[in-house]
VOPA-144949 format. One record per residue (C-alpha): residue in three letters; z, x, y. Coordinates in Angstrom, 2 decimals, decimal comma. Example, Ala and Ser with C-alpha at 12.3 -4.5 7.8 and 13.67 -1.06 7.14 Angstrom:
BEGIN
<zaro code="ALA" z="7,80" x="12,30" y="-4,50"/>
<zaro code="SER" z="7,14" x="13,67" y="-1,06"/>
end
This chain:
BEGIN
<zaro code="MET" z="2,82" x="-11,91" y="-13,45"/>
<zaro code="LYS" z="0,19" x="-9,25" y="-12,87"/>
<zaro code="LYS" z="-1,11" x="-7,58" y="-16,01"/>
<zaro code="SER" z="-2,31" x="-4,17" y="-16,15"/>
<zaro code="LEU" z="-3,54" x="-2,13" y="-18,99"/>
<zaro code="CYS" z="-2,96" x="1,67" y="-18,13"/>
<zaro code="PHE" z="-2,67" x="4,92" y="-19,96"/>
<zaro code="LEU" z="-0,08" x="7,46" y="-18,96"/>
<zaro code="LEU" z="-0,24" x="11,14" y="-19,82"/>
<zaro code="CYS" z="1,95" x="11,80" y="-22,65"/>
<zaro code="PHE" z="5,01" x="14,06" y="-21,56"/>
<zaro code="SER" z="6,57" x="13,57" y="-25,02"/>
<zaro code="LEU" z="9,64" x="15,56" y="-26,33"/>
<zaro code="LEU" z="8,28" x="16,29" y="-30,03"/>
<zaro code="PHE" z="10,66" x="16,76" y="-32,98"/>
<zaro code="PRO" z="9,69" x="18,12" y="-36,41"/>
<zaro code="LEU" z="8,54" x="15,44" y="-38,88"/>
<zaro code="VAL" z="8,57" x="15,48" y="-42,71"/>
<zaro code="SER" z="5,60" x="17,37" y="-44,12"/>
<zaro code="CYS" z="3,87" x="14,25" y="-45,66"/>
<zaro code="GLY" z="2,57" x="13,02" y="-42,34"/>
<zaro code="ARG" z="1,71" x="13,94" y="-38,69"/>
<zaro code="SER" z="1,94" x="12,54" y="-35,36"/>
<zaro code="ARG" z="-1,07" x="12,26" y="-32,99"/>
<zaro code="ASN" z="1,29" x="11,59" y="-29,92"/>
<zaro code="GLU" z="0,65" x="15,26" y="-28,70"/>
<zaro code="GLU" z="-3,06" x="14,76" y="-28,99"/>
<zaro code="SER" z="-3,83" x="11,44" y="-27,04"/>
<zaro code="GLU" z="-2,67" x="9,56" y="-24,10"/>
<zaro code="GLU" z="0,30" x="7,18" y="-24,28"/>
<zaro code="LEU" z="-0,26" x="3,56" y="-24,41"/>
<zaro code="SER" z="1,28" x="1,55" y="-21,66"/>
<zaro code="LEU" z="1,53" x="-2,04" y="-20,26"/>
<zaro code="SER" z="3,19" x="-3,13" y="-16,94"/>
<zaro code="MET" z="5,72" x="-5,85" y="-16,53"/>
<zaro code="THR" z="7,37" x="-7,15" y="-13,42"/>
<zaro code="ARG" z="11,16" x="-7,07" y="-13,02"/>
<zaro code="GLY" z="12,63" x="-10,70" y="-12,86"/>
<zaro code="GLU" z="9,54" x="-12,34" y="-14,27"/>
<zaro code="GLU" z="8,90" x="-13,19" y="-17,91"/>
<zaro code="PHE" z="6,55" x="-11,24" y="-19,97"/>
<zaro code="LYS" z="4,79" x="-13,39" y="-22,71"/>
<zaro code="ILE" z="3,59" x="-12,45" y="-26,14"/>
<zaro code="ILE" z="1,42" x="-14,54" y="-28,48"/>
<zaro code="GLN" z="1,68" x="-13,37" y="-32,26"/>
<zaro code="PHE" z="-1,32" x="-14,14" y="-34,51"/>
<zaro code="ALA" z="-0,31" x="-13,51" y="-38,17"/>
<zaro code="ASP" z="-2,37" x="-13,54" y="-41,26"/>
<zaro code="LEU" z="-5,69" x="-14,54" y="-39,80"/>
<zaro code="HIS" z="-7,37" x="-13,65" y="-43,17"/>
<zaro code="PHE" z="-10,94" x="-13,42" y="-41,78"/>
<zaro code="GLY" z="-13,66" x="-12,84" y="-44,31"/>
<zaro code="THR" z="-14,66" x="-14,16" y="-47,57"/>
<zaro code="GLU" z="-12,79" x="-11,80" y="-50,15"/>
<zaro code="GLY" z="-10,48" x="-13,18" y="-52,62"/>
<zaro code="GLU" z="-9,43" x="-16,71" y="-53,53"/>
<zaro code="GLN" z="-10,04" x="-19,79" y="-51,29"/>
<zaro code="PHE" z="-6,23" x="-19,68" y="-50,69"/>
<zaro code="HIS" z="-6,80" x="-16,42" y="-48,59"/>
<zaro code="ASN" z="-10,07" x="-17,43" y="-46,97"/>
<zaro code="ALA" z="-9,57" x="-18,83" y="-43,40"/>
<zaro code="ASP" z="-11,54" x="-21,64" y="-41,70"/>
<zaro code="GLU" z="-12,53" x="-19,27" y="-38,92"/>
<zaro code="ALA" z="-14,05" x="-21,72" y="-36,74"/>
<zaro code="ARG" z="-11,05" x="-23,97" y="-36,65"/>
<zaro code="THR" z="-8,61" x="-21,01" y="-36,45"/>
<zaro code="VAL" z="-10,56" x="-19,49" y="-33,53"/>
<zaro code="GLY" z="-10,71" x="-22,79" y="-31,65"/>
<zaro code="PHE" z="-6,93" x="-23,02" y="-31,92"/>
<zaro code="MET" z="-6,66" x="-19,24" y="-30,63"/>
<zaro code="ASN" z="-9,01" x="-20,05" y="-27,78"/>
<zaro code="ASP" z="-7,17" x="-22,97" y="-26,48"/>
<zaro code="LEU" z="-3,75" x="-21,43" y="-26,86"/>
<zaro code="VAL" z="-4,75" x="-18,16" y="-24,97"/>
<zaro code="GLU" z="-6,46" x="-20,22" y="-22,25"/>
<zaro code="LYS" z="-3,24" x="-22,40" y="-21,82"/>
<zaro code="GLU" z="-0,55" x="-19,77" y="-22,18"/>
<zaro code="LYS" z="-2,16" x="-16,84" y="-20,47"/>
<zaro code="PRO" z="-0,25" x="-14,28" y="-22,37"/>
<zaro code="ASP" z="0,47" x="-10,70" y="-21,31"/>
<zaro code="LEU" z="-0,06" x="-9,29" y="-24,86"/>
<zaro code="ILE" z="-1,41" x="-10,57" y="-28,08"/>
<zaro code="VAL" z="-0,09" x="-9,01" y="-31,22"/>
<zaro code="LEU" z="-2,18" x="-9,31" y="-34,53"/>
<zaro code="SER" z="0,54" x="-8,72" y="-37,13"/>
<zaro code="GLY" z="-1,44" x="-7,92" y="-40,20"/>
<zaro code="ASP" z="-3,87" x="-9,40" y="-42,85"/>
<zaro code="ASN" z="-6,37" x="-9,83" y="-40,01"/>
<zaro code="ILE" z="-9,24" x="-9,30" y="-42,11"/>
<zaro code="MET" z="-9,80" x="-9,67" y="-45,92"/>
<zaro code="ASN" z="-10,72" x="-6,17" y="-46,90"/>
<zaro code="THR" z="-14,14" x="-6,57" y="-45,11"/>
<zaro code="GLY" z="-13,93" x="-2,98" y="-43,72"/>
<zaro code="VAL" z="-15,39" x="-1,71" y="-40,49"/>
<zaro code="GLU" z="-17,92" x="-4,65" y="-40,15"/>
<zaro code="GLY" z="-15,00" x="-7,03" y="-40,56"/>
<zaro code="ILE" z="-13,08" x="-5,39" y="-37,77"/>
<zaro code="LYS" z="-15,96" x="-5,19" y="-35,39"/>
<zaro code="GLU" z="-16,14" x="-9,05" y="-35,66"/>
<zaro code="LEU" z="-12,57" x="-9,45" y="-34,94"/>
<zaro code="ILE" z="-12,63" x="-6,99" y="-31,95"/>
<zaro code="ALA" z="-15,46" x="-9,06" y="-30,53"/>
<zaro code="ILE" z="-13,51" x="-12,27" y="-30,83"/>
<zaro code="MET" z="-10,29" x="-10,67" y="-29,21"/>
<zaro code="ASP" z="-12,21" x="-8,79" y="-26,48"/>
<zaro code="ALA" z="-13,50" x="-12,05" y="-25,22"/>
<zaro code="TYR" z="-10,03" x="-13,13" y="-24,25"/>
<zaro code="GLN" z="-9,86" x="-10,25" y="-21,54"/>
<zaro code="THR" z="-6,09" x="-10,05" y="-22,50"/>
<zaro code="PRO" z="-4,37" x="-6,76" y="-23,85"/>
<zaro code="TYR" z="-3,82" x="-7,00" y="-27,60"/>
<zaro code="THR" z="-2,45" x="-4,70" y="-30,50"/>
<zaro code="LEU" z="-3,07" x="-4,59" y="-34,11"/>
<zaro code="VAL" z="-0,68" x="-4,14" y="-37,17"/>
<zaro code="PHE" z="-2,22" x="-3,32" y="-40,73"/>
<zaro code="GLY" z="-1,35" x="-5,69" y="-43,33"/>
<zaro code="ASN" z="-1,69" x="-5,55" y="-47,15"/>
<zaro code="HIS" z="-5,21" x="-7,17" y="-47,03"/>
<zaro code="ASP" z="-6,76" x="-5,27" y="-44,23"/>
<zaro code="ALA" z="-7,92" x="-2,17" y="-46,33"/>
<zaro code="GLU" z="-7,26" x="-2,38" y="-49,94"/>
<zaro code="THR" z="-9,87" x="-0,15" y="-51,36"/>
<zaro code="THR" z="-11,09" x="3,58" y="-51,35"/>
<zaro code="LEU" z="-14,75" x="2,63" y="-50,77"/>
<zaro code="PRO" z="-16,44" x="4,37" y="-47,71"/>
<zaro code="GLY" z="-16,29" x="1,88" y="-44,62"/>
<zaro code="TYR" z="-13,47" x="-0,09" y="-46,28"/>
<zaro code="ARG" z="-10,62" x="2,53" y="-46,32"/>
<zaro code="LYS" z="-7,87" x="2,37" y="-43,94"/>
<zaro code="ARG" z="-8,81" x="5,66" y="-42,49"/>
<zaro code="ASP" z="-12,35" x="4,19" y="-41,75"/>
<zaro code="VAL" z="-10,90" x="1,18" y="-40,12"/>
<zaro code="SER" z="-8,38" x="3,16" y="-38,01"/>
<zaro code="ASP" z="-10,86" x="5,66" y="-36,92"/>
<zaro code="TYR" z="-13,22" x="2,73" y="-35,67"/>
<zaro code="LEU" z="-10,32" x="1,04" y="-33,84"/>
<zaro code="GLU" z="-9,71" x="4,39" y="-32,04"/>
<zaro code="ARG" z="-13,33" x="4,90" y="-30,96"/>
<zaro code="CYS" z="-14,58" x="1,42" y="-30,37"/>
<zaro code="ASP" z="-13,91" x="1,72" y="-26,54"/>
<zaro code="SER" z="-12,34" x="-1,77" y="-26,28"/>
<zaro code="PRO" z="-10,95" x="-2,19" y="-22,87"/>
<zaro code="TRP" z="-8,29" x="-4,49" y="-24,14"/>
<zaro code="LEU" z="-7,13" x="-2,93" y="-27,44"/>
<zaro code="LEU" z="-3,85" x="-0,91" y="-27,63"/>
<zaro code="TYR" z="-4,13" x="1,03" y="-30,83"/>
<zaro code="ARG" z="-3,53" x="4,54" y="-32,12"/>
<zaro code="ALA" z="-3,70" x="5,91" y="-35,62"/>
<zaro code="GLY" z="-0,30" x="7,62" y="-34,56"/>
<zaro code="TYR" z="1,80" x="8,85" y="-37,31"/>
<zaro code="ILE" z="-0,34" x="9,16" y="-40,39"/>
<zaro code="GLU" z="0,32" x="9,49" y="-44,19"/>
<zaro code="ASN" z="-3,07" x="9,96" y="-45,70"/>
<zaro code="THR" z="-1,58" x="10,14" y="-49,15"/>
<zaro code="ALA" z="-1,12" x="7,63" y="-51,89"/>
<zaro code="GLU" z="0,92" x="5,56" y="-49,49"/>
<zaro code="ASN" z="-2,06" x="5,61" y="-46,94"/>
<zaro code="ARG" z="-0,32" x="4,77" y="-43,62"/>
<zaro code="TYR" z="-2,12" x="4,54" y="-40,30"/>
<zaro code="GLY" z="-1,13" x="2,82" y="-37,05"/>
<zaro code="ASN" z="2,24" x="3,74" y="-36,49"/>
<zaro code="PHE" z="2,71" x="4,15" y="-32,67"/>
<zaro code="SER" z="4,45" x="2,66" y="-29,67"/>
<zaro code="ILE" z="3,42" x="0,92" y="-26,34"/>
<zaro code="SER" z="5,51" x="1,60" y="-23,32"/>
<zaro code="LEU" z="6,54" x="-1,17" y="-21,03"/>
<zaro code="THR" z="6,75" x="0,12" y="-17,57"/>
<zaro code="ASP" z="7,90" x="-1,39" y="-14,11"/>
<zaro code="GLU" z="4,78" x="-2,53" y="-12,28"/>
<zaro code="GLU" z="6,03" x="-1,32" y="-8,94"/>
<zaro code="THR" z="7,88" x="1,97" y="-9,76"/>
<zaro code="GLY" z="6,36" x="2,92" y="-13,09"/>
<zaro code="ALA" z="9,89" x="3,29" y="-14,68"/>
<zaro code="LEU" z="10,06" x="2,88" y="-18,32"/>
<zaro code="LEU" z="11,79" x="-0,53" y="-19,17"/>
<zaro code="GLY" z="11,22" x="-0,64" y="-22,95"/>
<zaro code="ALA" z="8,67" x="-0,34" y="-25,57"/>
<zaro code="ILE" z="6,95" x="-2,06" y="-28,63"/>
<zaro code="VAL" z="6,86" x="-0,20" y="-31,79"/>
<zaro code="ILE" z="4,09" x="-0,90" y="-34,43"/>
<zaro code="VAL" z="4,82" x="0,07" y="-37,97"/>
<zaro code="ASP" z="2,29" x="-0,13" y="-40,97"/>
<zaro code="THR" z="4,19" x="-1,66" y="-44,02"/>
<zaro code="GLY" z="1,62" x="-0,80" y="-46,59"/>
<zaro code="THR" z="-0,20" x="-2,74" y="-49,32"/>
<zaro code="TYR" z="0,36" x="-4,00" y="-52,99"/>
<zaro code="ASP" z="1,19" x="-1,25" y="-55,50"/>
<zaro code="TYR" z="-0,67" x="-2,62" y="-58,47"/>
<zaro code="GLU" z="0,93" x="0,04" y="-60,84"/>
<zaro code="ALA" z="4,42" x="-0,84" y="-59,77"/>
<zaro code="GLY" z="3,87" x="-4,41" y="-59,36"/>
<zaro code="ARG" z="5,27" x="-4,87" y="-55,98"/>
<zaro code="TYR" z="4,63" x="-4,59" y="-52,52"/>
<zaro code="GLN" z="5,22" x="-1,14" y="-50,76"/>
<zaro code="SER" z="7,99" x="-0,54" y="-48,23"/>
<zaro code="ILE" z="8,33" x="1,73" y="-45,19"/>
<zaro code="THR" z="8,38" x="5,32" y="-46,19"/>
<zaro code="GLU" z="10,85" x="8,15" y="-45,53"/>
<zaro code="GLY" z="8,18" x="9,80" y="-43,40"/>
<zaro code="GLN" z="7,64" x="6,62" y="-41,27"/>
<zaro code="ILE" z="11,49" x="6,49" y="-40,78"/>
<zaro code="ALA" z="11,54" x="9,92" y="-39,57"/>
<zaro code="TRP" z="8,82" x="9,31" y="-37,22"/>
<zaro code="TYR" z="10,52" x="6,16" y="-36,00"/>
<zaro code="LYS" z="13,81" x="8,05" y="-35,23"/>
<zaro code="ASN" z="11,90" x="10,70" y="-33,44"/>
<zaro code="GLU" z="9,90" x="8,23" y="-31,44"/>
<zaro code="ILE" z="13,10" x="6,47" y="-30,32"/>
<zaro code="VAL" z="14,73" x="9,79" y="-29,40"/>
<zaro code="ARG" z="11,45" x="10,64" y="-27,36"/>
<zaro code="LEU" z="11,36" x="7,47" y="-25,52"/>
<zaro code="ASN" z="15,15" x="7,44" y="-24,91"/>
<zaro code="GLY" z="14,80" x="10,91" y="-23,42"/>
<zaro code="ILE" z="12,50" x="9,55" y="-20,80"/>
<zaro code="TYR" z="14,48" x="6,35" y="-20,22"/>
<zaro code="ALA" z="17,86" x="8,19" y="-19,96"/>
<zaro code="GLU" z="16,64" x="10,32" y="-17,13"/>
<zaro code="GLN" z="15,93" x="7,18" y="-14,94"/>
<zaro code="LYS" z="18,43" x="5,42" y="-12,66"/>
<zaro code="ASN" z="19,42" x="1,84" y="-12,72"/>
<zaro code="ASN" z="18,54" x="1,23" y="-16,26"/>
<zaro code="ALA" z="19,38" x="-2,30" y="-17,78"/>
<zaro code="HIS" z="20,44" x="-0,85" y="-21,03"/>
<zaro code="GLU" z="22,29" x="2,30" y="-22,42"/>
<zaro code="ILE" z="19,47" x="2,98" y="-24,88"/>
<zaro code="ILE" z="15,78" x="2,01" y="-24,51"/>
<zaro code="PRO" z="15,24" x="-1,60" y="-25,82"/>
<zaro code="THR" z="12,32" x="-1,95" y="-28,38"/>
<zaro code="LEU" z="10,64" x="-4,70" y="-30,08"/>
<zaro code="THR" z="9,28" x="-3,88" y="-33,50"/>
<zaro code="TYR" z="6,23" x="-5,39" y="-35,43"/>
<zaro code="GLY" z="5,40" x="-4,88" y="-39,11"/>
<zaro code="HIS" z="3,45" x="-7,20" y="-41,49"/>
<zaro code="ILE" z="5,80" x="-7,31" y="-44,48"/>
<zaro code="GLN" z="9,27" x="-8,34" y="-44,00"/>
<zaro code="LEU" z="12,40" x="-6,32" y="-44,77"/>
<zaro code="PRO" z="14,93" x="-7,41" y="-47,56"/>
<zaro code="GLU" z="17,17" x="-8,23" y="-44,49"/>
<zaro code="HIS" z="15,07" x="-10,98" y="-43,54"/>
<zaro code="PHE" z="16,25" x="-12,83" y="-46,53"/>
<zaro code="THR" z="19,88" x="-11,63" y="-46,39"/>
<zaro code="ALA" z="19,97" x="-12,82" y="-42,53"/>
<zaro code="TYR" z="18,95" x="-16,34" y="-43,61"/>
<zaro code="ARG" z="21,64" x="-16,47" y="-46,24"/>
<zaro code="LYS" z="24,35" x="-15,28" y="-43,82"/>
<zaro code="ALA" z="23,14" x="-17,71" y="-41,08"/>
<zaro code="ALA" z="23,25" x="-20,58" y="-43,45"/>
<zaro code="ASP" z="26,76" x="-19,62" y="-44,64"/>
<zaro code="GLY" z="27,92" x="-18,92" y="-41,07"/>
<zaro code="ASP" z="28,65" x="-15,33" y="-42,17"/>
<zaro code="GLY" z="27,71" x="-12,76" y="-39,39"/>
<zaro code="ALA" z="24,28" x="-13,98" y="-38,58"/>
<zaro code="ASP" z="22,92" x="-16,69" y="-36,27"/>
<zaro code="PHE" z="19,82" x="-18,87" y="-36,43"/>
<zaro code="VAL" z="17,53" x="-18,71" y="-33,39"/>
<zaro code="TYR" z="14,94" x="-20,80" y="-35,05"/>
<zaro code="ARG" z="16,05" x="-22,62" y="-38,15"/>
<zaro code="GLN" z="13,59" x="-23,68" y="-40,83"/>
<zaro code="THR" z="14,67" x="-25,97" y="-43,77"/>
<zaro code="LEU" z="13,56" x="-24,34" y="-47,02"/>
<zaro code="GLY" z="12,04" x="-26,08" y="-49,94"/>
<zaro code="GLY" z="10,21" x="-25,03" y="-53,20"/>
<zaro code="TRP" z="8,67" x="-21,48" y="-53,30"/>
<zaro code="MET" z="10,32" x="-20,93" y="-49,70"/>
<zaro code="GLU" z="13,85" x="-21,36" y="-50,99"/>
<zaro code="ASN" z="13,14" x="-19,28" y="-53,99"/>
<zaro code="ALA" z="11,77" x="-16,42" y="-51,84"/>
<zaro code="VAL" z="14,91" x="-16,26" y="-49,80"/>
<zaro code="PHE" z="17,68" x="-17,04" y="-52,34"/>
<zaro code="GLY" z="15,87" x="-15,24" y="-55,08"/>
<zaro code="GLN" z="16,68" x="-11,84" y="-53,33"/>
<zaro code="GLU" z="20,30" x="-11,52" y="-54,19"/>
<zaro code="ASN" z="19,85" x="-8,04" y="-55,69"/>
<zaro code="ALA" z="17,36" x="-6,63" y="-53,13"/>
<zaro code="GLU" z="18,05" x="-3,32" y="-52,10"/>
<zaro code="PRO" z="19,01" x="-2,73" y="-48,49"/>
<zaro code="SER" z="15,99" x="-1,37" y="-46,17"/>
<zaro code="PRO" z="16,41" x="2,24" y="-45,13"/>
<zaro code="PHE" z="14,27" x="1,30" y="-42,12"/>
<zaro code="TYR" z="16,70" x="-1,43" y="-41,11"/>
<zaro code="THR" z="19,54" x="1,10" y="-41,41"/>
<zaro code="ALA" z="17,53" x="3,33" y="-39,28"/>
<zaro code="MET" z="17,03" x="0,45" y="-36,59"/>
<zaro code="LYS" z="20,78" x="-0,12" y="-36,45"/>
<zaro code="GLU" z="21,56" x="3,60" y="-36,45"/>
<zaro code="MET" z="19,21" x="4,19" y="-33,36"/>
<zaro code="GLY" z="20,74" x="1,19" y="-31,52"/>
<zaro code="SER" z="17,38" x="0,53" y="-29,67"/>
<zaro code="ALA" z="15,80" x="-2,41" y="-31,85"/>
<zaro code="LYS" z="15,93" x="-5,93" y="-30,32"/>
<zaro code="SER" z="13,71" x="-7,35" y="-33,12"/>
<zaro code="TYR" z="11,51" x="-6,95" y="-36,18"/>
<zaro code="LEU" z="9,03" x="-9,51" y="-36,35"/>
<zaro code="CYS" z="6,43" x="-9,96" y="-39,22"/>
<zaro code="GLY" z="4,06" x="-12,33" y="-40,83"/>
<zaro code="HIS" z="3,04" x="-12,09" y="-44,62"/>
<zaro code="MET" z="4,85" x="-15,14" y="-46,03"/>
<zaro code="HIS" z="2,66" x="-17,59" y="-44,55"/>
<zaro code="GLY" z="4,81" x="-20,69" y="-44,48"/>
<zaro code="LEU" z="8,14" x="-19,06" y="-43,27"/>
<zaro code="SER" z="8,85" x="-19,34" y="-39,62"/>
<zaro code="TYR" z="12,69" x="-18,95" y="-39,16"/>
<zaro code="HIS" z="14,18" x="-16,37" y="-36,90"/>
<zaro code="VAL" z="17,83" x="-15,07" y="-37,44"/>
<zaro code="LYS" z="19,68" x="-12,62" y="-35,29"/>
<zaro code="MET" z="21,93" x="-10,27" y="-37,42"/>
<zaro code="ASP" z="23,42" x="-6,94" y="-35,88"/>
<zaro code="GLY" z="22,12" x="-7,75" y="-32,62"/>
<zaro code="ILE" z="18,50" x="-7,64" y="-34,23"/>
<zaro code="LEU" z="16,28" x="-10,67" y="-34,36"/>
<zaro code="LEU" z="14,60" x="-10,83" y="-37,59"/>
<zaro code="GLY" z="11,63" x="-13,47" y="-37,65"/>
<zaro code="PHE" z="8,59" x="-14,75" y="-39,55"/>
<zaro code="CYS" z="5,56" x="-15,88" y="-37,77"/>
<zaro code="PRO" z="3,73" x="-18,28" y="-39,70"/>
<zaro code="GLN" z="0,11" x="-18,03" y="-40,91"/>
<zaro code="ILE" z="-2,27" x="-19,02" y="-38,16"/>
<zaro code="GLY" z="-5,48" x="-18,60" y="-40,47"/>
<zaro code="VAL" z="-6,05" x="-21,87" y="-42,07"/>
<zaro code="SER" z="-8,18" x="-22,96" y="-45,01"/>
<zaro code="SER" z="-10,59" x="-25,92" y="-45,00"/>
<zaro code="ASN" z="-7,61" x="-28,00" y="-46,12"/>
<zaro code="ARG" z="-7,03" x="-30,23" y="-43,41"/>
<zaro code="ASP" z="-3,27" x="-30,74" y="-44,41"/>
<zaro code="LYS" z="-2,63" x="-27,29" y="-43,33"/>
<zaro code="VAL" z="-2,03" x="-26,80" y="-39,36"/>
<zaro code="CYS" z="-2,57" x="-23,77" y="-37,19"/>
<zaro code="LYS" z="0,60" x="-22,82" y="-35,62"/>
<zaro code="THR" z="2,25" x="-19,78" y="-34,15"/>
<zaro code="PHE" z="5,01" x="-18,45" y="-31,93"/>
<zaro code="VAL" z="5,01" x="-17,80" y="-28,17"/>
<zaro code="TYR" z="7,56" x="-15,26" y="-27,23"/>
<zaro code="THR" z="8,91" x="-14,59" y="-23,74"/>
<zaro code="PHE" z="11,40" x="-12,01" y="-22,31"/>
<zaro code="ASP" z="12,29" x="-10,15" y="-19,08"/>
<zaro code="GLU" z="13,79" x="-6,84" y="-18,66"/>
<zaro code="SER" z="16,82" x="-7,83" y="-20,74"/>
<zaro code="PHE" z="14,55" x="-7,83" y="-23,73"/>
<zaro code="ASP" z="16,17" x="-10,94" y="-25,18"/>
<zaro code="LEU" z="13,33" x="-12,89" y="-26,91"/>
<zaro code="ARG" z="12,92" x="-16,51" y="-26,45"/>
<zaro code="LEU" z="10,59" x="-18,33" y="-28,72"/>
<zaro code="ARG" z="8,60" x="-21,52" y="-28,97"/>
<zaro code="LEU" z="6,52" x="-22,86" y="-31,76"/>
<zaro code="VAL" z="3,12" x="-24,16" y="-30,85"/>
<zaro code="GLU" z="0,96" x="-26,11" y="-33,29"/>
<zaro code="GLU" z="-2,61" x="-27,35" y="-33,60"/>
<zaro code="SER" z="-2,69" x="-30,92" y="-32,20"/>
end
């Protein structure tokens, strides 16, 4: 499959958004990748790199070992896209993201980036999410697919909500899209992780309507509604609900099953009273989402299909100096059907 990184002029149909944020789609060119009908498109996800020296040893990656595994994997698999799904750096700000961009650009492979809770945790100049996002937009990497997109520069502080169109290499027709969502950071006052906001949900709905408006005008589409793959850093409550349902044979199915023990079992089965996610409700309502893939939980790797949506965890790829930990991640492939096939790969 040929890979191309192209930028199509945005001809978006814009809808009013809630007042707490704004969209930059009308101000910039649209991000796009091409794929070939009848051939597989391959994505490698790198979750929780944790590059940097902030925090406890548990959070500090053995960067040389992790990068060595990444190098070998990219060389062997030759992906069409790499997704960095959050906690990429340990709050090392613009200087930290510069180092990461240099590592990723060396692969000469398109890649995109999701903000995690550790990527920008302070309000110090040079370390704020706004500063990191501004650098990502102006760094002129020929391989990075990133937009600040929909922004909430408030207490929630959300950047990097955008989509990447996937187009037919021969005809330019829109085949589907990848949606990137900033799931926020840890709210120390509330004592919990943040969730996807109302403003982001409104943006998401508008973005699906916009993309589907383009998709619906085409002939010979494979789907009634444009198919999309969604990436965030923090899981939805439905990730846990889906595991319980699949384990009980009650309306969900394992695509990749993981036997849980210890803290993993407590994480999943300790969520009996978790409130449903409005973002998950929106994904079902729009009928576009084929997946929501995340990281954040480090050791979790199961994938469950529920309501036609694949809910999956990618394990932490950034390992500490503890040799008992193993670098591992998933390789995902799909064609114009957008039904994901996945394969776990581990450090040998």
